[in-house]
N, C-alpha and C positions, 0 to 999 in steps of 0.2 A: 504494500499499500504506500510506503514511504517513497519507493522508486517511482511509482505512478505519479505521485504528487510533484516530485522533482521534474519529471519529464514534462508534465502539463505546464509547470511554471516556466520551463525553458522554452517551450514552444510558444507560450503566450508572449514572453518577452522578445522572442525572435520575430514574431508577427508585427511588432511595433517597429516599422521601418518604411522607407521610401519605396513605393512600387516601381519607380522609374530607375533610380541607380542601385536599388537593392541594398542600400546600406541600412543596417538594423541598429536598434538600441543596444542589442546584445554585443555587437562588435564595436560600436561607437557610443558609449554612455552619454556623451555630450551632444549627440544629434539632436537638432531642433526641428521638430515636425511642425508643419504649417497646415491649416485647413481652410477651405473657402466655403461658399454658400452650398455647394453641391455635396459637401460632406466627405470628399475624397482627400487623401493626404498626399503632401509632397514635402521633401525636406527643403530647408532654407536655400541650399545651394541650387537645387533644381528650379525653385521658384525664381531665383535671380537669373538663371540661365534661360528658362522657357518664356518668362515674361519681361524680357528686357525692354520691350516696346511698351509695356504698360498694360497689355491685355493679351489674351490668347484663350485656347480651349483646354478643357480638362483632359488629361491623358487617358482617363478611364471611361467617362460618360460623354465627352465632347461638348459639355456646357461651356458657353462663352463666359469667361471670368476676367476680372480686373485684378491687377497685382496688388493695389492698395486694399483689396478686400480680404487678402490673406491675413490670418491671425495665428498666433501660437496655439497649437493643440493643447487643451488643458486636460483632457480625459483620455484614458487608454483607448476607448472606442471613439473614433471620430464621429460616429452617428450621434453620440451624445452632444458633442459641440454643435453639430448641425441642428439638433432639436432645441438646444438652448438659444441659439441665434434666432431660429424660427419663432419660438415662443415669445421672445422679446418683441419681434415685429408684429405678431398677431395681437399681443396684449396692448400694444399702442392703439390699435383699432377697437378691439373688443375690451374697452376699459370701463364698462359699466360696473357699478357697485351694487351691494345688496339693497341699499335704500332706493335704488332706481326701479325696483320691481315691487308689485303689489303683494305677491306672495312668495314664500320660500321655495315653492315648487318651480315657479318661473325662473327664479335665480339659479336653482340646481340645474334646470334644463339649459340655461344660458351657459353655465360652466361646462356642461357636458358637450355642448356645441363647440366650445372653444377647444376642448380636448380632441374632438373629432377632426377639427381643422388642422390642428398641430400634428396629429398622427398622420393625416393624409398628406401633408406637405413634407413630412419627415420621411415617410416610406414611399413617396412618389405614387400615391394612389389618387386618381382623378384630380390631377394637379390643376388643369385648366379650369374645370368647373368650380373647384375650391377657390381659386384666385378670383373668378368672376363673382362668386358669392360674397367674398370679402369686399370687393369693389362696390358691389350693390349695397351691402350693409353700411359701408362707409358713406355713401351718398345719402342713404335714408336716415342715418343717425349722426349727421355732421355736427349739429348743435350740441348733442349730448357728449359726443367724443371730445369736442373742443372744451366744453364746461368741465368735464372730468380731468382733462389734461391740465387745465389751469388749476384745478383743485389739488391735483397731485404735485404740481410745481410749487404751490404754496406750502404744501406739507413738507416737501423736500427743503425748501427754503427755511422753514421753521426748524427742521431738524438740524440743518447746517448751522443755523444761528445758535441753537442750543449747544451743539458740539463746539462751536467757536467760543462761546461764552465759558463752557467747561474748560477749554484749552487755556483761555486767558486767565481764569481763576487758578488753574494748575501752575501756570507760569508765575503768577504773583505769589502763590505759596512758596514755590521753589526759590524765587528771588528773596522773599522775606526770610526764609530759613537760612539761605546763604548769607544774607546780611547780618542776621543774628549771630550766626557762627563766626563770622569775621569780627563782630564787636566783642564776642566773648573771648576770642583768641587775643585780641588787642588789649582787653582789660586784664586778662591773665598775664600777658607779657609785661604790661606796666606795673602790675603788682609784684612780679618777679624782679623787675629792674629796681622797684623801690626798695625791696628787701636787700638787694646787693648794695645799693647806695647807703642804706642805713648800717649795714655791717661794716662798710668802709669808713664812715664818718661819725657814727654815733658812739658815745661813751658807755652806753648800756650793755649789759652782758648779752652775749649771743643767744642764750636760751630765752631771754625775755623778748628780744627781737623776733626770734622764730615763733614764740607764742603769739605775739601781736600779728605777725604775718599770717598765721593760721586763722586768727579771728577775722582779719580782713578778707582772707580768701573765702571763709564760710559766709560772711555778710554779702560778699559779691555774689556767691552762688545763689544765695537766698533771693537777692535782688533780681537776678537774671531769671530765676525760676518764676518770681512773681510777674515779671514782664511777660513771660511766655503765656502765663495763664490769662493775663488781661487781653493779650493779642490773639486770643483763640480765634480760629477760623472755622467757619461752618462749611461742611462739605455739601455736595449736591443731595446727599441722603438725609440732610438735616441734622447730622451728628456733628458736634463741634470737635475740633481737634483737642485731644486731651481729655475729653469727656469720658467718665467712667460709666460703662454700661453694665448693669446687673443682669446676669443670666440665670438668677435664681427664680424658681417657679413662684407664681403669685400665691400668697397664703390663702388657705381655704377658710371661708367664713361659715361657721356653723349657724344654721338658721332653722326654724321650724318649717317642716314640710307643708306645702299648700294642701288644704283640705277642701274639696269640692262641696259646695252647698247648692242643691237644686234650686233653680229659679222659680219662684212662685208668683204668678200673675193673676190678679182677679179679672176674669173674663165676663162675669155676669151671665153665664150660660152653663149648660150641662157639661159634665166632665167628658173629655174625649177618650175613647177606649185606648188602652196601651197598644204600642205597635205590634206586639205579639198577638193581639186579639183581633186585629183588623181582618186578617184572612179568615179566621175561624167564623167571624160574624158576617162575612159576605161583603165587606166593604171594598175589597180589592177586585171584585168580579168585574167591575166596569172601569178599572184603571189600566192604562197601557202598561204592559209588561216591560221591564227594563232590558235593553239590549246589552250585549257584552261592552260596547263603547260607552253606554250610559253608566254601567257598573264601574268602568275604569275611571270615569270622572266623578264617582261618588254618589251617583243618583240611584235611589231605590224606589220601587213602587210604594212601599209602605210609608216612606218618609214623605213622599209627595201627597199621599192620601191623608196622612196624619195632619199636615199643615193645612190642607183644604178643609178638613173637618174642624180644625181650630177656628178658621176664618167663619165657617158656616154657623158654628155654635156660639161664637162670641157675641154677647149682647142680647141673647134671646130672653134672659130674665131681667133685663134692665128696665127700671121704671123711673119715669120722671117725677120729681118731687112736686 
């Protein structure tokens, strides 16, 4: 089994090559394969050689191609690259959203139609009729396509603006941290130089000077820590830098359990039979039986009959003063 796996892997890697010059990824790992709209592969050298005038025909299917439409093959199977490119083009035309449809079923039918178009164009099935269908759809839905295109552009602009804002905040945080670090290094350097000057010029014992230096260093560290806390920065998640987050579970609050008390309403009428007795007394004989769909939604015949009887009996014993 292990030998079969190695063999299949070797064949699969050997298949990744240029059909014209027969160079493969197995022999040349740095080989750069290119793919065009037809989905057939050529290496970069063959593209430069065959399309030196800017256009030409595919070596396998004869499709007219342009050199500037070649792009680096991203997937092992060039058909996947072809499908990705076709899907992008189709979705630029079929860009309706769920809110553009009255029902979910219509939206699902629309998505299925898009998949059929992508599949036909990818697998070269009824290509001409599919293209004509797309052109007719584009003419019939020109306004909706344009409107959704503008909406998508605005959403992309908002996303780019948010990303740019995040990047600027990140740069500001980095610059602020760098500046604080430089200030700390400078303050520590000055404190160290002050200790050296005191040791050279002061008449006090060295032990006392070292003790004073340690006190100043501790005060300086406390001051810098206080500044860092005051200049705390809020990230995009809403959490401030340096904020301590508790991961402990919320404490349980012991409370008395809720006891249900049946609601009593004075209806000024006879008592309605209980739900269990409605069928025995014949009340359900003229009530529509519940279908499986009704039962799934919570409807029962006895419940509907019970409420109807409540309405009918209510107020029968009422007397005006």
